[in-house]
N, C-alpha and C positions, 0 to 999 in steps of 0.2 A: 676426700675421703676414699672415693674408689680407686683415685690414682695411687693411692697409698697402700691399697689391701694386700698386694702381694707382699709387701715388707711387713706388714702384720703377721702374715702368715709363715713367718719363720717358726711358730709354733705347730703347724701342718702335722708333722711328726712326733707327737710329743712324749715325754717319758716323765719320769719323778724329776723335781729339781727344788730345792730349797738353799738357803744361805749355806756357804761354804762350811760355817761353823756345826752344823747339824750333821756333816757327813764324817765317819770316821776312817772308811778304807777297809778294803777287803781283809788286809794285812791283820788288822786288827783282830779281824774275827777267830783268825787261825789258832791262836793259843787255847781259846776254849771249846773251839767247834772242829777241831781237826779232821773228824771223818767228813763232815760237810764241807769241809772249805776243799778238801783233797776230791770230792767227788764234782763238787763245781768247778775247780781247776781244770778237770780234764775237758770240760765243754766247750764248743765252740761259740758259746756267749761270751767267754772270758776273751776271747780273741777275736771278739769282732772289730775292735779298733785297737790297732797298735802303733807305736811309734818303729819307723824303719830301722832293721837292725839284722845282722846275718843271721839270727836265731829265727825270726821273725818273716822275713821275705821269702816268699817261694816259688817268685818267678825267675825265669833263665835269663839274667842278665849278661849275655855273652856277645851282646853287639851284632848279632844278627838281624838282619833288615825284615819288618814286618810292613808288607804293602797293602793298604786299603785304603778305598776312599780318596783316591788319587794322592796320596801322600805316603811317606815313607817314615817309619819310626824305628829308631836302634835303641833297646835298652842296654846300657851300660854299666858296668860295676869299676868305681875306683877306690879301692880300699874298702872301707866299710862304708860308702856311700853308693848310691845308686840314682840314676839319671835316664830320662828319657830325651834323646836327640833326635831332631825334626828335620827331614830333608825334602826338597821338592823333587820331583823326577828328574833325572839327569844331573843333579846338584852334588859335588864332592864336599861341600861344606855344609853343617847344619844351620838351618834358618833360625831354630830356637833349641834351648836347653833347657830342661826342667828337673831340678831335683827331687826325689822322690823322698816325703817327708814322713808321711802316715800312710799305713795300711787299712783297709775296709774289708775283713771277711777272711776265712781260713778254711771253710770246709770245700763247698762246690768250686769257688774261685776266689780270686783275690784282686781287689781294686787297689790303685795308688793314687795318692794325693800329694800335690805340691803346695807350697805356700807362697802368697805373693811376696816379693821384696819389700823388707821394711814394715809389714803388716801382717795382720792376723787372719787373714781371709786364706782358706785352703780351698783348692780346686781339684776334683776329680780329674784324672787324665784321660786319655783317649782308650789304652789299651788295659784289658784284663787278663789274669792268668787262670787257666782253667785246669783244675787238678786233674780230673779223670783224663782229661785228653792230653795233658801236658803241653799246651802251646797257647800261645798268645791270642787274643779275641779283640775285634775291635768292640768298644762298647756300643755301636749301633747295632751289632748282631747280638749283643745281650738281652736286650729288649727286643718287643716283637713289633718290629718298625720294618719298612721296605728298605728297598736298595736306593730309593731317591730320597737320601739324607745328606745333610753336609757332612762334613768332616768333623766339625766342631759340635754336632747335634747334641751329644750327652754328655759334654762338659758341663759340670754343674758345680755350685758352690755347696761344700761340705757343711758349713755353719749355716747355712738357709734350710737344709734338710738333714742331711746322715748324721749329723750330731744328735738328733733328738732320740732316735731309737737304738742307736748303736754305742750308748755310754752312757755314764751312769751321771745323774744331777747335773745337766746339760744347761749352760746359762750362754745365749747366743752372742750377749755384749754387741748389740749396734749401737757405734759410737757416733754415728752422724744421723741418729732418727730426728733429732728436734730438727735440724737444718732442713731435711728432707721435707719434714711435716710443714715447716714454715714456707718452702715454695710451693709445696701442692696449695695449701691454704690460699698462696696469692695468685694461684691461677695455672701455676707453671707446671709442665710435665714432668714426671717423675718416674724414671726405671728404676724402681727398688731392687728389684733382682739383679740388676747390674752395678748400682749405684751405691748400696748399702756396703759399709765398711766395720768390719767386725773384730774384736777383741774378745774372743770366746773363752769360754771355760767350763771344765767339767770337775766333777769331783773325782771322776775315776775313768780312764779309758775302758772302753768294754761294756757288757753288761753283767756288772758284779753284784754281791751279794744285797746292797742296798737298794737296788732298782725293784725287787722283789720283796724286801722284807721291811723298807724303808729305812729312813735316815737312824743313824745307830750311834751316835755321839753320846744321847743321855743315856742308852743301853749300856756303853761302856763305861760312862762314869759312874753308874748305880754298881755295876757288876764291878768294878775295880777294888770295891771294899768286901774282903772276905766274907765278913759276917753277914752281908747281905746276899752275897751269893751262894752261902750254904743254906740261908734262909728259904731260898728260892728252890734250891736243889731239893731241899727237904720237903717243901709243900706241893713240888711238882706244878705250879702256877707261873705263868708268865710274870715279867715285872711290868709289862704293859707300855714297853718302850719301842719295840719292835713287833712285826707282824709276822704270823706263820700261815702263808696264804691257804694250805688245806686246811685251816682250822678256822677258816672265815667261813660267813654263809654264801649259799651259792652265787649271787650276783656279784659279791664284793671279791669272793675267790676268782670268778673269771675275769673281772675288770684288771687283776693286776697285770694278767697277760694280754689283755684287751688294750691295755696302754700303747702297747706296740704293735699287735696283731690284730689292729682292726684300725683302720684309716679313719680319721676324724679331723673336725674342726674345732676351732673354739668357742664357746656358745655365744658371745656378742663381741662389741669391740671393746668394752673395759676388759674382758678377759684378755683380748688380743692384747693389750699394752702391757698388761702384767707379763704374759708370755715373754713380750721383748725386754722388758725391766727387770724379770726375776728368771726367766725359764716357765716351763710347764708347771701348774701348782699343784698337779694330783701327787699324790703319796700313796705306797700300798695301804688299804684298807681304807682309806676315802672311799667316796662316791664319785668315779670317775665324770658321770654325768653332771657333776656341779660345774665342771669347766668345761667339757665337750660335749659333742655330737656326733655320731657316726655318720659316715659319708655312705649316701647311696646313690643308685642311678641317677634320681632326681634332684640331686642337689645341685644348686648352680655353680659354674665355674667360677671360681672366685679369684683367679689370676689371667691378667691380660695377656695374649699371646699365645694363648692355647685355644684349643678346639672347645667350643660350646658344651660338647657331649663327652667333656674329657673324663667324667666319673662314670658316665654310662656305658662307654666302652670297656670298663672293667668288671661289668656284671653281665652275666648270660640275659637275656629277655625277662627271665622269669625272676629275676632279681637275685639269682645264685651268682656269687661272686666267682669271677674267672681269672682272677689274677692273685697270687700271694700276698700276704699284709691286710688281707680281709676276711681271715679265719673267723676272728669275731663275730662279723655280721654272719657268716654261715652257721654260726653256732646258734645265734638268736632267732635263724628261721627255722630251727629243727623241734620237731614237737618231744625228742629226748629232752630238751632243754626246758620246753614249757611244762613239761609232764612229769620230770623225775629230780632229782639232784645233782644230774650230769655235771661236771666240772671239766676243764681242762687237765686237772689233776687226776680225772678217771682214766685216762690214760697215758700222759704225759707225766714223768718224774724228773723234776731237775736235778736230782740227786743220785738218779739210778738209771739203768736201762743202757741201750745202745745209745752212744753220744750222737748218732745220726737221727735225732728226732727226739732223744729222750724217752724211748718207749721201752718196756720189757718186753720180754718174747711172749710173757702169757697176753699182755696186752695186744701185741702184734697178732695173736691167735683169737683175739674175739673176746677175751674173758670179760673186758668191761661191758659188751652188750650183753652177754650171758647172766651178767651179774643180776640184771633186770628180768630178762627173758629166761629165766629159769625153765620154764616149761619145755622151750624149743631145744635146751642142752640135752633132753633125754631121747630125742629122735631128730638129730638136725636135718638129716636128709628128707623127713616127711614133711621139712619146712621148706627147704632149699630146692628139691627135686633134683638134687646135684650130688655127684659122690662127695662123701664127708671131708675127704683129704683133698678136693679139688679146689680150684678158684670160684667155682660157683657156689661154693658152702664158706667161703671167707666172708663175714658178715661187711667188711669194709669195701669189698668189691662191688657189691649191690647197692650198697646203703651209702657210701662215701667214693662214687667213683672219681677218676683220674680225668679231672677236666680242667684242672687249674695250672695255669703258665706263671712261673716264677723261677728267677736264679737260674735260668737255662736248663729249665727241667718242667716235666708236667707232673703236678701233685695232686694229691686227693682232695676232693671237696671237703670242706667241715660244714656243710650243709647236711644233716642225716635225714635221709627222703626214701620213699619207698620207689622203686623203679617204676616208670609211668610212661613207656615209650610213646603213645600217640601223643600225650599231654607235653612231654618234652621235644617231641619232633615240631608240634604245632608254636612251641614257645624258641624253636630255633637253637637247639642245644642238644649235644649227645647224649645218648641214654645208656644206663649201666649194662643192659642185656647186649647191645650192638657193639660195646666196646670189647666184647670178648668174641661175640657172633659177628664178626666184620662182615662176613661173607652173606648174611642175612639181611633181610629188609627190615624196615623198621614195620611194615604192615605185619611181616611174619612175628616180629616180637611182640606187639601188640597183642595179635592172637595167642600165641604162647603162654603170655602171661595171663591173659584172661583164661585161657584153658587150667594151667596148672593151680591158680590160685582162685577161681572158682569164682569170677565175677564177670560183667558184663563186658565184652570188646567194644573199643569207642572207634570211631571213624578216624583214619589217619590222614592228617594232610600236613606236608612239610611246609616250614616257613619260607624254604628257597625255592619253593615251588617244584621241585624235581621229584619225580615219580617216586611214591613212597613203595613201591614195589621194587625198586632198585637196590642192589647189595650196598647196606648203610655206609661202610668202609670205603667203597669205592666213590659212592656219591657225596659225601663229607671232605674226603681228600680232593675232589676236584671241584665242586661247587660250594663248600664252606668258606667262610670267611677265614682269616689269618689263624684264629685262636682254633676253630674249628679243624684246619688242615694240620696244623701243630698236634694238637691232641690226637687227630685220627694219624697219622704217620708214626708216632709214639706206640700208641695202641697196636700198630700191625706188627712192630718189632717187639713188643712184650707177648702179644698173643702167640707169635712164633716160638718165643721163648719157653712159652708155658706148655708146647704140644696143641694147642687149641685151634691152628691152621692147618687142615689136613694138606694141603696144597700149598706149600709157601712160594715154590715157583711162580705161582698165579698172580703173585702180589708184585713180583719184581718189575715187570714194566711200568706199573704204576707208580712205585717208587722212584723211577729213572725219570718219569714224567714229574713227579713233585720236586725232583733236584735241579729243574727248571724255573722254580718258584720265583717271585720276586722278591719273598721275605727271606732274608738269610738263616732265620731260624728255623723256618719249616724247611729249608734244605738240608739242613743241619741233622734234624731229625730223620728226615727221610734217608740219609746217607747212613745213620746209624742203624736204623730199621732194614735197610737193604743187607748191611754187615751180618745182622742178626739173621736174615732168611738165608746166607750163605751157610751158615753153620745146619742148617735144615736140609740144604739143597747142595751135596757135595760137587756135583757135576761144574756150579758154578763158583765154587770157592776160590780159586785160583785167581779168576778173572776178577772177580771183585774184591779180593785183597789187592791185587795190582792196582786197580781202581783208585780204592781207598787211599792208596799212598799217594795218588796224583791229585785228586779231586779235592778242592780249599773251597769250602762253602762261601767263604768272603773273598775269594780268589777275583781275579778279572773274568769278565763274562767269555772271552774267547778261549781263555785256560779252562775253563768248567766246561765249555761244551768239547772242547779237543779231549778230555778226559772221559766223557761220555759218550763221544763217538767211538773210542778205544774200547770201551767196556763193551758197547754194541757189537763192535766187531768181533771181540773176542768171544761173547757168548750171545748167539744171534736170537735165542728167544727173549732175550730183553728188549729188542726191539719194538715188539708188538705182542697185545695180549693173545694167549692161544684161543682161537675161535671154539674150542671145547671146553675150556675151563667155565665153572659156575659163575664165576663173575665176569666174564667176559662182555664187552661193550663193543659195538662198532664205532669205528673212527668219528663219526657224524654225531654220534650221542656224546661221546668223550669229549668234542669240542664245544659242543652246546653246555655241556657242565661245567665245562672250564670257563666258559664267557660269564656263566653265572657267579661264580668265584671271583672272575675280575671285578664284576660290577660289584661285589659285596666287600671287596677289600679296598675300594677306593677312600682313600683319606685316613686308613684305620692306622692307627700308630699308638700301640699301648706302652706307656714307659713304666714308671716305678710306682 
């Protein structure tokens, strides 16, 4: 049984699935629900999975070589078909060629799938296209892993993973399950992750209407009779065949989103088998936890070949999620969830708002918070002690800080909480105050929050062992684990953009140092923030612009070093921090903090 568990976990990332006859397809919704169909049609949910076509492919398949992790890949287009060709260094002929069959994602980046010859197993290939930067990126750099990875480390089986949350009505279709089960029962070793063969099906590619409203064929059949449709229209009541999520009670409403935005596992072996045979059994409006349980840091690793602390790495030490796709866990940890009727739809609207997050301008301005905390709306500055139009009076910045890594970006936490610098430093995670006040220490943040909100200050001790009187941004960028370094490197650039760092030039040497990090994602965030400082420091603008054109965060180490050396030559103050700076640390202290960071980075690889 233990040997076959990875195969059973094809339902690890589950979504709704039932017999094909229950699914009507989004096109059938269009004739009666045109406005809702149109507003859904513009979302990135719709295009989460697509067949490869000239209309859908976003990457530049121009044959230019992409070199990373010891190989060269050339994305090429022939007619309306797309290919990745693979070359070893020095070869003139490709050693492999894979046709792109399907696409995953369309917002920040797009991933590419190939299908095995004469089979139904889809594999995610090595490169993604990053839309903001308009470039190819190796998958090893998309996730928070170190340089020391194999070229194939992030090639994965789509049917075993992505299918469940990126489509509607998924059924994995493991065709050789019984054969592998018999071998495992006979005591033979079975590597189900690589041996499983699939003939998967979905009701619809992408996240369509029925993912949130439930299978709709019964609804279509009932409403096809015009008298029935008229009767329901006049009564204003639903016919009971489909679900409107924001009409559900709180827990059931949140579970509609939590079926994908909350990592989970099937509740038992029987449910695992059902997932294999039928696909996940949850449907909108049901109780999600009849079939699954949420993943938490202490959840045992169910898959062989992975670190025992696979899930633990995806949470901050105080159980706050630090990886995307755990938003539901964060919400359930929040007092706002426990003590109010807050739901995902309090902030998000799948038929309205900005398509980047489906959030309206009112919601972005904190309206959902002030709906309950009306007394604060009368005098916001009295509560925040910050200018009403500044970041310090943004509810989300203080109570949902940006400490979550995912999709090559740093996102807001969905654990709604009160800033607590001392507690969070002891728990080994950044606090909201120091994400803006990067040049101040945790000790300062604790003293200030105690003074301003009239509470007793707590003793401050950092989990990383660094001096709590150090500027927190410097300490975390140097001594933090990879997630802390990524969060902090990003926070520096965002604080510069908001005008919160008075001397942006003081941060440039530290960012240059971070571009020597062993984690490509950290190097990328550091380079981006360095470019942001250039806008605030005109003297460095030309040198940094020239550097950015040469520096590739996934390029060969020697090429990266040459670009950095040229940058420091062009703009000499980047070579070392100014000793008059408020965030200056002598070289020996910088080195000591870096050693802490190296020790805390060992063996950390945070995937999906």
